N, C-alpha and C positions, 0 to 999 in steps of 0.2 A: 432585090432579092428574086430569088427565082420562084417559079410557082412551087415547085415539088419542096422547097423548104418551109414556104406558108401551110401549104397542105399539111405538110409532116407537123408543123407547128398545131394547127386546127385540129387535128386529130387527135393529139397529144392531150391539148386542152380541154377536149371533150373526153376522154379515157381519165383524165383526173378529175374531172367535174365526176364521172359516174362513180369512180372509186370514192370521193369523199362522199358523196351520197350514200353508197352503200355501208360504209363503215359507220356513218352517222346515225342511218338506220338501225342497223345493227344492234349499236352500242345502246341507243333509244328503246330496242324489244327488251334489249338485256334488264336495261333499268326498271322496266316496265314487269318484266316478268319476275325480278326479285321483289318487286314492290307487291305483288300479287302473293308472292310466297311470305312475304312478311306478314300482309294482313292474313294470309291463311292461318300462322303461327299464330298471331293473335286469337283468332276463331277456337283453334284448339286449346290456347292458353285458359280461355275463360270457361271451356267446356268441362277441362282439368279439374279447375277450381270445383265447378258442381261434383262432379264425380269425386272428389275430396270430402266435399261436404257428407256426401252421403253416409260412410259409416258411423260418423257421429250421429246424425240424426236418427240412424237404425238402433245404433246404440241408447238412444235416449228413448227411443219408442219401446225397445222392449222390454224396459223397465217398468211398463204399464200392465197391471195384471191382466192376463186374459186377450193380449190382444193377438189381432187376426196375424198369425204366423203365415198366413199363404199371401198375403199382401208384402210383408215383409219379403219373405224369398222372391217374391216377382220384382222388387226393388234391387236386391242384390244380384238376380240374374240378370237383368237389365243391365246392371253398371259394370257386371264382367263383360258381356258383349261389345258395349260402349270401347271397353279396356282394350280389347281385338282388333278395333278399326282405327289403326293410325297412318300416317304418310308423312314422309321427309318434306313433299313439296306439297303446293297445291295439287289436289286431285281432278282428275278427269272426271267427266258426266257421270260415267259407271261408279265410280271410287264414291262420288260425292254423294250420290244415292244411297249410297252403302252406308256411309257416315250419317246423313241422314235419317235412312230408318232405324239405326241404331239409338241414335239420339231421339226419335219420336218415341221409341218403345222405352226409353228410360222416363223422359218425360210425362209419358201415359202412365207407367208406374208409380212415379211420384207422385201425382196427381189423385190417383186412387189411395195411396198414403195418406196425404191429407184429408180429403175426404173421409178415412175411416177414423183420423186422428178428433174429427169432430164430434165422433161420439165419446170421445174420453174428455170430459173437459178438465180433470185434474192432470192429465197430461200438457195440455194447451196453457195451464196455469202456470207451468213451472219456468223458470229465467232460461234454462238451458233450451227447452225446446222452441220458445220465443224468439230467442238469440238465432238460431239454428234458421228456422224459417225465415225473419228477416235477413240471413245472408242468401239464403236460397234464391229469395225474392231479388236483392241486390244483382246477384249473379243471373238470374236470368233477365235481368235488364241489359248488364253487360253484354252480354250474348246478341241481343238483338242489335245493339250497337255495333259489337266487331262484326257481325253479319252484314250489318251496311255498309261497313267500311270495306270490308272484301269485297264486295258486291260493284261498290263503286272503283277500287281498285282494279277489279276486273274488266268494268265498262271503260275504263281510260285505256288498258292495256288492249281489249277487243277492237277500240275504237282506231287505235294509233295503228295495228296491225294489219286493219283492213283497208287503208290509206293507202294510194299509188304515190310512190312505186314501192312504199314497205311491204306490201303484199306479196309482190315478186320475191323479196330475199326472204320473207316471214315464211313461204311457201317452201324454198330452197333449203331455208337452214331448220326445218324441222319446229318452227313457232306455229301452233295451233291455237285455236280457240279457246278461250277459259270458260267452264260453266260457271254460270251465278246458283245461288241459294235462292231457291222458291217456296212460295208458301206451299205449307202443307195442305191435301186434298180437306177439304172444310173449315180451315184455319178461317177462310174469310167470310165463313156464314157466320150472322148474328144468334145468338144463343138463342133458345127456345123458352118462353116463359109461360106458365102455365099456372092458372088458378084452380 
């Protein structure tokens, strides 16, 4: 065999290996990107479950005489704002911040509502309120589980994306880093107990 044929064979083999590596990396990024989008859908799903419980909770609380309407109004308004923040795919960092801010406002309003309810023992004693409160607590637990799963999927995607040679293809094909859910400011501070 001539040196030219061997040289062309070596070059063709190298090109074939590079193409196969590129196709494999691209397919892996697509798979992981879809995994992040799927995890995001589950996060939205459990947040939607919480939002769906709120009208029933508000209706149950409205039954109490002289209940503080301002607190109910804040809960309803916060729920409306949450409903306006939706994404078809996993959000970028700015969108995730917007989503977290709306959800944080709703969580805060719900917390105030539950504190106010403490002043109404007859309301707390109703079966409907207890059921809704239990469902809300279960949903909060689901939210934290799904946020963790989203962060796990994001971690796996980001790690794979940053590996060589995948990072070269990722930058060319527009596969950027995905943001994580992070704790809200003050969430890791222990509660203050005063006597």
